[in-house]
C-alpha positions in Angstrom: 36.8 0.9 3.9 34.8 0.9 7.1 34.2 -2.2 9.2 31.1 -4.3 8.4 28.0 -3.3 10.2 25.9 -5.8 12.1 22.3 -5.3 13.3 19.2 -7.2 13.9 17.3 -8.5 10.9 14.3 -6.7 12.3 15.9 -3.3 11.9 15.0 -1.0 10.3 12.3 -2.7 8.3 9.9 -3.6 11.0 9.8 -0.2 12.8 9.4 1.5 9.4 6.5 -0.8 8.4 4.8 -0.3 11.8 5.4 3.5 11.7 3.9 3.6 8.2 0.8 1.7 9.4 0.5 4.1 12.4 0.6 7.2 10.2 -1.8 5.8 7.6 -4.1 4.5 10.4 -4.3 8.0 11.7 -5.6 9.3 8.4 -9.3 8.0 8.5 -10.2 9.4 11.9 -8.5 12.7 11.1 -10.2 12.8 7.6 -13.5 12.1 9.3 -13.2 15.4 11.0 -12.6 17.1 7.7 -15.2 15.2 5.6 -18.3 17.3 6.6 -19.4 19.1 3.4 -16.4 17.9 1.4 -16.8 15.8 -1.7 -15.0 12.4 -1.1 -13.1 12.6 -4.4 -12.1 16.2 -3.5 -10.9 15.0 -0.1 -8.9 12.1 -1.6 -7.4 14.4 -4.1 -6.4 17.1 -1.5 -4.9 14.4 0.7 -2.7 13.1 -2.1 -1.8 16.6 -3.3 -0.8 17.4 0.3 1.5 14.4 0.2 3.0 15.2 -3.2 3.4 19.0 -2.6 4.8 18.5 0.9 7.4 16.0 -0.3 8.2 18.3 -3.2 9.0 21.0 -0.7 10.9 18.7 1.6 13.1 17.2 -1.2 15.4 20.2 -1.7 15.4 21.0 2.1 16.9 17.6 3.0 20.3 18.6 1.5 22.6 17.2 -1.2 24.1 14.7 1.2 20.8 13.0 2.0 19.9 13.0 -1.7 23.2 11.4 -2.5 22.3 8.5 -0.2 19.6 7.3 -2.6 19.7 5.8 -6.1 17.7 7.8 -8.6 15.0 6.6 -10.9 16.2 5.4 -14.3 14.4 5.0 -17.6 13.9 1.3 -16.8 12.0 2.2 -13.6 9.5 4.6 -15.2 7.1 1.8 -16.5 6.9 0.2 -13.0 6.4 3.7 -11.4 3.7 4.5 -14.0 1.9 1.1 -13.4 2.1 1.6 -9.6 0.7 5.1 -9.8 -2.0 4.0 -12.3 -3.1 1.1 -10.1 -2.8 2.6 -6.7 -3.3 6.3 -7.2 -6.0 6.3 -10.0 -7.7 3.0 -10.6 -8.1 1.9 -7.0 -9.5 5.2 -5.6 -12.0 5.4 -8.5 -13.1 1.8 -8.1 -13.5 2.4 -4.3 -15.5 5.6 -4.7 -17.9 4.0 -7.2 -18.1 0.9 -5.0 -19.0 2.9 -2.0 -22.0 4.4 -3.8 -23.3 1.0 -4.7 -22.5 -0.9 -1.5 -23.3 -0.7 2.2 -20.8 1.0 4.5 -20.5 -2.2 6.7 -19.9 -4.4 3.7 -17.3 -2.1 2.2 -15.5 -1.8 5.5 -15.1 -5.6 5.7 -14.0 -5.8 2.0 -11.3 -3.2 2.4 -9.4 -5.7 4.5 -8.7 -7.6 1.3 -5.8 -5.3 0.4 -3.4 -7.0 2.8 -4.2 -10.6 1.6 -4.1 -9.4 -2.0 -0.6 -7.9 -1.4 0.7 -11.0 0.3 -0.9 -13.4 -2.2 0.7 -11.7 -5.2 4.1 -11.5 -3.4 3.9 -15.2 -2.5 2.4 -16.6 -5.7 3.8 -14.3 -8.4 7.1 -13.2 -6.9 7.8 -16.3 -5.0 8.6 -14.7 -1.6 9.2 -17.3 1.1 6.3 -18.1 3.4 6.0 -20.7 6.1 3.2 -21.7 8.5 4.2 -19.2 11.2 3.8 -16.3 8.7 0.5 -17.7 7.4 -0.9 -18.0 10.9 0.4 -14.5 11.8 -1.2 -13.0 8.6 -4.4 -14.8 9.3 -4.6 -13.6 12.9 -3.9 -10.0 11.8 -6.6 -10.3 9.0 -9.1 -11.8 11.5 -8.5 -8.9 13.9 -9.1 -6.4 11.1 -12.3 -8.2 9.9 -13.6 -8.3 13.5 -12.8 -4.6 13.9 -14.8 -3.9 10.7 -17.7 -6.1 11.6 -21.0 -4.2 12.1 -23.4 -7.2 12.5 -23.9 -7.6 8.7 -22.2 -9.8 6.2 -20.7 -8.9 2.8 -23.2 -7.9 0.2 -22.4 -9.7 -3.1 -23.3 -7.0 -5.6 -21.5 -4.7 -8.2 -20.4 -2.4 -5.4 -18.7 -5.2 -3.5 -16.9 -6.3 -6.7 -15.7 -2.7 -7.2 -14.4 -2.4 -3.6 -12.7 -5.8 -4.0 -11.2 -4.6 -7.3 -9.8 -1.6 -5.6 -8.1 -3.8 -3.0 -6.6 -5.9 -5.7 -5.4 -2.8 -7.5 -3.7 -1.6 -4.3 -2.1 -5.1 -3.9 -0.7 -4.9 -7.4 0.5 -1.3 -6.7 2.4 -2.5 -3.6 4.1 -5.3 -5.5 5.0 -3.0 -8.5 6.4 -0.5 -6.0 8.7 -3.2 -4.6 10.3 -3.4 -8.0 11.6 0.2 -7.7 12.0 0.3 -3.9 15.8 0.6 -4.2 15.4 4.1 -5.6 14.7 7.4 -3.8 11.5 6.8 -1.8 10.8 10.5 -1.5 10.7 10.9 -5.3 8.5 7.9 -5.7 6.0 9.0 -3.0 6.1 12.6 -4.3 5.2 11.6 -7.9 2.5 9.2 -6.7 1.0 12.0 -4.6 1.1 14.7 -7.3 -0.3 12.5 -10.1 -3.0 10.9 -7.9 -3.9 14.2 -6.4 -4.3 16.0 -9.7 -6.4 13.2 -11.1 -8.8 12.9 -8.1 -9.2 16.7 -7.8 -9.9 16.8 -11.5 -12.6 14.1 -11.2 -14.1 15.9 -8.3 -14.3 19.2 -10.2 -15.7 17.4 -13.3 -18.4 16.0 -11.0 -19.4 19.5 -9.9 -17.6 19.5 -6.5 -16.2 22.8 -5.2 -13.0 23.5 -3.3 -13.6 23.7 0.5 -12.5 26.8 2.5 -8.8 27.5 2.7 -8.4 26.4 6.3 -9.9 22.9 5.4 -7.5 22.7 2.4 -4.5 23.4 4.6 -5.6 20.9 7.3 -6.3 18.2 4.7 -2.9 18.8 3.1 -1.2 18.5 6.4 -2.9 15.2 7.1 -2.1 14.0 3.6 1.6 14.9 4.0 2.0 12.7 7.1 -0.7 10.1 6.6 0.0 9.4 3.0 3.3 11.0 2.0 5.6 10.3 5.0 3.8 6.9 5.5 4.4 5.9 1.9 8.1 6.9 2.2 8.4 4.6 5.2 6.5 1.8 3.5 8.8 1.9 0.4 12.0 1.7 2.6 10.4 -1.1 4.6 9.8 -3.0 1.3 13.6 -2.9 0.7 14.3 -4.7 4.0 11.2 -7.0 4.5 9.8 -7.8 1.1 6.2 -7.1 0.1 4.4 -9.9 1.9 5.8 -9.1 5.4 5.5 -5.3 4.9 1.9 -5.8 3.8 1.1 -7.9 6.9 2.5 -5.2 9.3 0.6 -2.6 7.3 -2.7 -4.5 7.9 -2.4 -3.2 11.5 -3.4 0.3 10.3 -7.2 -0.2 11.1 -6.5 -1.1 14.7 -4.2 1.9 15.1 -6.9 4.1 13.5 -9.5 2.7 15.9 -7.3 3.6 18.9 -6.8 7.1 17.6 -10.5 7.4 17.0 -11.0 6.7 20.8 -8.5 9.4 21.7 -9.5 12.0 19.1 -13.2 11.4 18.5 -14.1 9.9 21.9 -15.2 6.5 20.5 -16.0 3.9 23.1 -13.6 1.1 24.1 -15.5 -2.1 23.2 -15.1 -5.8 23.7 -14.8 -6.1 19.9 -11.8 -3.7 19.9 -10.1 -5.7 22.7 -10.6 -9.0 20.9 -9.4 -7.5 17.6 -6.3 -6.2 19.4 -5.6 -9.6 20.9 -5.8 -11.3 17.5 -3.6 -8.7 15.9 -1.2 -8.8 18.8 -0.8 -12.6 18.3 -0.2 -12.1 14.6 2.3 -9.4 15.2 4.2 -11.6 17.7 4.3 -14.5 15.2 5.8 -12.2 12.6 8.3 -10.5 15.0 9.5 -13.9 16.4 10.1 -15.3 12.9 13.8 -16.3 12.5 14.2 -17.3 8.9 17.8 -18.6 8.8 19.6 -21.1 6.5 22.7 -21.4 4.4 22.0 -19.6 1.1 23.9 -18.6 -2.0 24.2 -15.1 -3.4 24.7 -15.1 -7.2 26.7 -12.3 -8.8 24.6 -9.2 -8.9 25.1 -5.6 -10.0 22.7 -2.8 -9.0 22.5 0.6 -7.3 20.9 1.5 -4.0 21.6 3.1 -0.6 23.9 1.0 1.4 26.7 0.8 4.0 29.7 -1.5 3.9 28.2 -4.5 5.7 28.7 -8.2 5.1 26.9 -8.0 1.8 28.8 -4.9 0.6 32.5 -5.6 0.6 33.8 -3.3 -2.2 36.5 -0.6 -2.4 36.4 3.1 -3.2 39.1 5.3 -4.5 39.3 7.5 -1.4 37.3 8.1 1.7 33.5 8.0 1.6 30.6 8.7 3.9 27.9 6.2 4.7 25.3 5.5 3.8 25.9 6.2 0.1 24.5 5.1 -3.3 26.4 4.0 -6.4 26.4 1.2 -8.9 28.2 -1.7 -7.4 28.9 -5.4 -7.9 28.2 -8.3 -5.5 30.6 -11.2 -5.9 29.1 -14.7 -5.5 29.1 -15.9 -1.8 27.6 -18.4 0.4 26.8 -17.9 4.1 24.2 -18.3 6.9 22.3 -15.7 8.9 18.7 -14.6 9.7 17.2 -12.7 6.8 14.1 -11.4 5.1 13.4 -11.3 1.3 15.1 -7.9 1.0 17.1 -6.5 -1.9 19.8 -9.2 -1.5 17.7 -12.2 -0.4 15.2 -12.9 -3.1 16.2 -16.5 -3.6 14.2 -19.7 -4.1 13.6 -22.3 -1.4 13.4 -26.0 -2.0 
């Protein structure tokens, strides 16, 4: 058996969450270049199909060894996957599209920031993930920066459209928490299935509404944006969920609008404004509060059996009949133990706090 591995509690969850936010944040400015003359439902469907088909092509290319690193979906995972796809890939986009037709663009932009708080609130209140004042202040600073970035001089319009947009954010928040339940399994398969199902549904809705397919060059460009901005981003998000828990991953993901604004400056030539600088400062403070968190205390690990990708670190001290490569995935047992170290609510640290 190999020697235990030691690494920072920030790695690899934080870089993965920030990378996921960066890729997703790049999607709106790139989509804006493609939106001229394309039905919004069709565009959303093609983005998701690009994600699903791209990952379906990548899956056999990554090789058997890489596939062996990951646990596979079981029958018990299917209901959670179906709920996540239904909430995040079908219900949320439909609510958003109808909400946008009944609400102002400025009001909708502000309301879309509710996804992060919805994700974090469900994680904290329903799944009892640990939260302290530092995390709350950090999340509030990131949210304040996102709201400031979306502010267009008008408030939120309280109408049916606003309720639909808010409902879409709640559905995405539920989706993120349901996805956490299956985050130990192969993220490529999860993201691929989400992309394919959501893509087919949204393209079907677009065609039913009388939309037409755009030219082949636009389809190809949209599929490429969807592969990276939704597919690869979602894979990184799922792996981050394993290491950080839902609340913290959702907080880092809330940085996506700021990243998108920076890319809009570079790609679309948008102006650098005082509002952008202030939003960046607020988000930077929130990011620092989260990165500087050091949640450390003596804690108990109860006996646990599960399957996921792992290396033989301090939490995985088991034997194999012969040499093995790492990382690898198999069903394994954790004996009860008690120790102290910095940690996040990852797969092995979802314990209560007094």
